[in-house]
N, C-alpha and C positions, 0 to 999 in steps of 0.2 A: 413623648409620652404625656398624656394624660390619667390622673394620679388622685383617688378616693382614698380617703382612709377611716377605716370606720373603727372607731374604739368601745370597749366593752365597757360595761358599769358594773363593779363590784358587787359580789353578792353576799348576803349573811343571810344563814338561818338558824333561828335559837329556838330550840324546841325546851320547853320549862315544865319539867315533872312534878307534881306535888301528889303521891297517892293518898287515894281516900277509901278509907274502909269503912265497909258498913254490916252493919250487923242486925238480922231479924229474924227477932225468935230464934230457931238453932241454928241460923247461917250467918258464917264470918267470911265476909269475900274483900277482895280489893282489886284497882286497878295496879297492876306495880311498875308498869311503864309504858308509853308511846315510842315507839319507832318511826323515824319519819324519811322517807327514799323520794327520791335524791335529797343529798340533804342542804344542796342550794341549787333549788328549784327558780325556775324561769318562767317567764309569763307563759299560756299554754302549752305548759309542759304537766304531764300527768304525776301530781304527788301519793303516793301510797303511805297513808296513816293505818300503823297495825298495834295495836292495845295489846298486851299480855293482860287477863283477867282469872286472877286466881280464888279458888275455893279453899280458904287456908285449913291447916291438918284439923284448928280445933275448934272447924264447925259442926254442928251432930246432924244439920242437914245436908240435903243436896241443894246446889242452885241450879234453876232452868233459866235459862238467855233468852228472852223472846226477841231482843232487838239492841243493834248499837248504834248511836248516829252520832255524826261529829255538825257541830251547831256553831256559830257567831257566839262568843263569849261579851256579855254587856251590850248596851245599844237598847232602842227601844225596837220589842216585840220581839219574834224567834227568825231565826234566820239559821235553816235546815240544811246543809250542801248534801248531805249523802246518808243511808240508812243500811243495815242488813239487818235482816230478821230470820228467826229459828233457827238460831244458833245452836242449841241443844241443852243437856245437862252435864253439870258439871260437880261432881261428886266430892266431897272432903280430901281438902290435900291434892286437887287437881288444878290445872291451866289449860287454857286455851289462848290462843294468837288468832286473831281473827283482821283481814285486812280491809281498808277503809278506803278510796280511792277519790282523787276531786283535781280539779284544773283551776286556777285562775289565771286569767286573762291580763291583767294588769298589775305591773310591778306596784309593791308595798306590804306592811307589816300588817300580818291578821294575828289576833288573839282569839282561839280558838276552845271548843270543851267535848270532849269526846264522853256521852252520856251511855251507860249500860242499862238496860231499863230488863228485871227478873222477877222470879215471885221462889218464894219456897214452896213447893210441890205439898208437903206435909202439912203445911198450914196454910196456904193458897195466902200466903203473904204477900206483899209485893218488895221487890228490894231495888236502889237504886245506885249505880255506882259514876263518878263523875270524875274526869282528869282532864286538866286544863293543858293546851298545846299552844305553844306562840309560834311563829311561820312569816320570816321576812322574803318577800318572792323579788326578783328583780333581774335583771338581763344580767346573764354573766356565760358568755361565750369567750372561745377564741377570736381574735381578731384577724377580720377580713382585711385586704389590700388590694386594690381590682388597679390595673396598668392596660393600656391600650396605645400602640402606634396611630399614626393618623390614619386616617379610613377613606377610602373614596369608593364612591358607588361600583358596585358590579366586581369587584376585585378582592381581593380576599388579603384578609390585616391577622394580627396577630395580638396575642394579650395573656396575660397572667392573672392571677389569684392567688395571693401571699395569704397563707394562714400560720399564723403566731399563735401559740397555744400559751395565755398567760395563766391558764388554772394550775392549780395546786396540785394536779394531777393529772396524767397519762390517758389521752383520748385513743379510742381505737375504731375501727370500722369507717375510715373518714373517708367520705366523698363528695367532692367540690364537681357541682355541675354548673354550667352557665347558658343562659338565652336571653332572646332578646327579640325586640318588637320590629317587624318586618326586617329580619337580621335569618339569614341561613348560617348554622352551626355545623361547621367543618369537621370539628374537632372541640367536644366541648365539656369532656369529663373524666377527671383523674381520679383513681381509689389509691388512697395509702393505708396499710396495714395498724401502722401505730405511730402517733406521735407525742416524744414524751413532753412533760412538762417545758417550759422555757425554750422548747423549739419552735422552727419554723420550714414550712413545706412551699414551697411553689411548683405550681398546677397552671401549667400552659393551656392555651384555646387557641382554636383559627375559626375566624369569622368572616360573613360577607353580606356589608350591608346591600340591600337590594334598590335601594332608592337613595339620593344624598339628603341632606339636614338632619335633624338631631334623630338619636336612637337610644333607646332605655336599653342596657343591659342588666339582668340579675342573674348574681352567682349566689348558690345555695349551698351552705354547708348541712351537710349531716354527719353525724359521728356519734361515739357510745361512749359516755363517762364511767366509772366505778359504781358498780351495782345493778351494770345491764340496763342503762336507762340510755334512751334514743334522744337526740335532740336535733334539732334543725333550724338553723338560724340564714335569713337572707338579706341579703344587701343589694342596692342598685344604685350604678350611676348612669349619666346620660352621656353622650358621645357626639360630638357633628362631624360628619361625613361633607367629603367635596363631591364636586360633579367628575366626571373623567375626562381629563386631560390626556388624549395622545399626540406623541410628538416623536417618532424616530424617524432620524436621518440616516444616511450615507455617506459616507468619503474614502473616495478610494484611489489609490495611486500605486504603482509601479514600484518593486524593489528588487535588489537580486542584479546580476550582469548576465549577456550575452541569451545563450539556452535556457540558462538557471532561471527565468524570471518569476515572480510571484506577483501575488496582489497584494498590497495591505488593504484592509477593509476596516477602517473603525463606524461601529455600530454606536449612535449618539444619542441615548435617552433623552429630550428633552421635555418627554409628559412629567403627570405627577402621579404616575403608577409604575412599579416595576414591571419588565416583559421578560418572558418565559419562553424556553423552548427554542431560540434562535436558529434558524439553519440560514445560512448565508450561501449561497450560491453563484457562480458567474457563467458565461456564456458568452462563445464569440464564435463565428464561420470558420477562422481558421487556426483555432486554438482551443483547449480543453482544462478545464479545472478541478482540483479536488476542494470538495465543499468542507466546512467548517461550521462545528455545533456550540452555541455558548447556553448554559444552563441558566443564566438569567443577568440582565442589566437594570440594574437599580435605579428608580427616578432622578435624573438630573447627574449621570455618570456615563462613561464610555465604556466598551470593552473592542480589543483590537483583534484580529483574526487576521493570518496568513493562505493565501490559495495557492498553491503551488502549481503552475502554469507547464504545459508542452505546448510551444508554437509550432506552426507547421510553413507560416513567413514571417517575417520582421517586424510586421505593423499588425498590429488585432484591436478591431472598434468591439470592447465588451461594456456587456449589461450585466449591472450587478444587482441580484436581488436578496431580501430578507424577509423571511415569513418569521410570524413569531406572534406567543398569544397575550395578551393584556385581558385579566378578569377571566372573562368566559367567551371574549370572539379572539379571533383569530385576524391578523392585518398583515399587510407587507409592505415595505419597505423596496425603491430598486431607485439606482444610479448609474450613470454610464460612465465609461472613462476609455483611455488610449492605451493600449500597453504595447512596448518597443522591442523589441529582442536586436541588441547589438554585438554580434558576436565579433571576435579576433580579425581583424583586418590588414594586410599590410601594406605599407603606402610608402614607394620613396622620397625622399625630402634631402634638401640640401647638397644637390647634386652637384659636383666639379669635375670639367673635364679637361685635360692636358695631354700636350705631345711631348713626346720623349722620342726625340726621332722619327721613326714610322711607326712608333706605337702609341695607342691613347689608353691614358690612366684613367678610369671613372672612380671618383671617392664620391660618397655620401650617406645615408642613413638608412634602415631599416627601419621605420614607423608604423608602431601599434597601433591603429584611430579607432579599434574596438574597444570592448568590456570586456573580454574572454583573453587569454593568454595565448600566444601563440608560439608552437613549439615547432623544433625542427625546420626551422628556415635558411632559406637554401637561396644566395645569389646567384646568377651566373649569366657569364654571355652566350646568348645565341648564336651559333654563326648563319652566314648569308653567302651571298654570289662576291660580297664585297668586302663582307666581315668574319672575321676568323677568332674566336678565343685565342690570346696568349699569356705567355708563361710571363711572372708567376703568379696571376690571380685570375685563370681561366674562369674559376667559381670561389665563391667563399661560403661558409658556413658558418650562419650566424647565431643558429643557437636557439634558444628561448626570449623571445621579446614579451614581458609584462604587458598588461592593458593600461596604454596611456603611456608608453616609452618609450625608446628607440635603442638602437644597435649599429653602430657604425663599418664601413666594410670598405674594400677596395676590391674592384677588378680591373683587368687588361687587356685591352684587346688589338689586332692591328686590321689596319682596311686598307683598300686599293680602289685608286679612279675616284670618283667624283660620289662622297658619302656626307649622307647629311644627318644622318643618328646612326644609333649603333642598338638593338633591341638588347632588353635586358630580362630576364624572365626571374618571377620570386615564387617559390613554392613552399607552404606551410600545413603544417596541421593544426588543426581547429575543433576542439570537443571529437578529435579522433578521426575528422574530414582530413584528406589532403587538396590543399586551395592551389590553382595556378593562377597568374597572373603576369604577362609582359607586357615591357615600359620600352617607348621607344624616347632613350637617350639623347637629345641632339647636340651634332657637334659642329656644326655648322657658324658659329661665331670665335672656335677656336684658331690662332692665328697659327702659322708655319713658323720651322726654324728659318734664322737669319741666317743665308750664307755668309763664311768668312772668305773674303777674298782669297785669290793667291796668286802670286807676281802678279803682272801687269794684267794680266787679262781679267777678266770679268764684263760684268753687264757693264749698261749704261750709268750707273753707282763709278763705275770704277771711272771714267773721264772727270769726273768733277774735282778731283783735288789738282789733275793738270792744268784743266782751266783757271784754274783757282789761282795757280802761279804764276799763269801765261801771262793773267791778267793785271794782276802784281808788275812782273817784267815789262808789260808795255809801260805802267806810269812811269816807272822808274828813267826808261830810256827817253819816255818824255819831257822829262822834267832835267834830264841832264843836258838835252839839245837846247831846251831853251835857257838855261844857265849860260850854257858855250856861247849862244847865239847875244847874249848881254853881255857877256865879257869882251866880245870882237868888237862889236860898237864903241865899249870903253874907251879899247887902243885907239881906234881912228879919231876918237875925238882931241885925243893929246897930241 
C-alpha cells in the first residue's frame, strides 16, 4: 500500500474589540463589537465581519450611516478590503448589524479596522466610528490519509481516503471525492452526514489506470463546520502503475475411481493482476463434464475446481479450457489431459488344482483389479462333456470384493477322459451391472494317484522286489561255491 499523510496546521483566530464612541453635536454613537465567522478561517475561505453600530439613548439626533469599510490597520498607505454603503438612519437608542465579507488567500495574522462613516442629518455634520479587529488565518482542516493498492495498467484497483477530524467541533455534510490523471474512476465518492470531533471515517474508492507509469490522484474533502460555513480541502498523491503481465496456466488430473471419475483443475495465476469471472469447462468425444466457476484468482495464487465426469468408454482424451477477465480484456487458457475409468473387475489369481480320487479340488482368489467395489461375486464350475461340478463346492459365493482386494474360494469338479482344463465362470455386479467372465483352469500338470499294490499282482513295478531278492540269492550261492572249492583244495594238499 502506498501511503501519504497530510497534516493539518493549527489555526487560531483572535478578535480584539475596543469600542470607540464618537459624539458630534447631538449624536452619541459607538461600535459595540465585531463578530467574526468562522472563528477559525482558512485560506480561501469567506470570512464575515459583522459590526454592531449603536446610536446611544443619550444621543439628541439621529445617525445616518453612509458607508462601512474594512481596512488594514497600520502600514503605509490605505488598504481597503471591502465596503458597504447606504445603510440607513439610526434613531437614538437603536442599533444595526451590518455584515462585511472578505477572503484571505494565504495564512497569516491580520490587524484590521472597521470604519463607520455617517453624519447628523439635523446639523449635516460628519460622524466617524472605528473598531479594531485582529484575525489570524491558517490551514485548519481534518487530516486526510490516502492509501492505494499496487496498480496495473488497464486493471481495476482500490484505495481508501481516511478522514480524521482533529478539530474541536464536529463537522457535517462530509463529502470525499477522488479523481486522477489518465485514470478512470469506477467508484470515487463517499458521503457522511456527521463526523464528530476526534473521530475518523474511511472512504473507499475504485479506479483503473489507463496506462503504466506515474499517475496523480486527487482527494477533495468538502464539509460544513459550526455556523454553516462550508470548507473544502484538496490533497494529492502520486502512484506508480505497472505494465500488465498476463500468465494463467491450467493443471488438470483425474481423481476419483471407476465410473465416478472427475477432473481436478488448478487455475494458476502467474501474472501481476487478479483474474475474474473464471469459467472452467472440459470436453471429450466419449465423456461429458460439468463446468465450474471461480469468482476471482488473485495475482500469484491458484484456485482448484472439480469437474464431475460421465464416461461412455474407459478412456477419454480431454481438452480443458478456462475463460477469464483481466482488466477490460477477456482471455482463455487451455490444457489437455487423459482420463481413465477403471471399474471393478474380477480376476482369478493364486490358482491351485489337486486330485482326490476322481475329484479335482480347485482353490484360488477372486481378486478385484479395478478401482470400484465388485458385489455379489459368484464363482462356479461350468459343466462340459467331460467336466461336471461336484459336491461339496459346485459353486462358491464370494460376496463383496473391495477395490484392490481379494477373497479366497474353493471349487470341486469331476472329470472323465483326457481333460486339460476346467472352465470356471465368475459373475459379479459393478455399478449395478452384472458382468460374467469364464476362465480355463489348466489341469495338465496334476499328478494321478499312485495305486497301492494288492498281493503279488500288479504292474511291472511289482517284480522289482523279486528281482532284487533273486540277485542277492545268486550272489550268496556263488560265494558259497567259491568257498567250498577252496576248502577242497586245501584238503587234497594235506
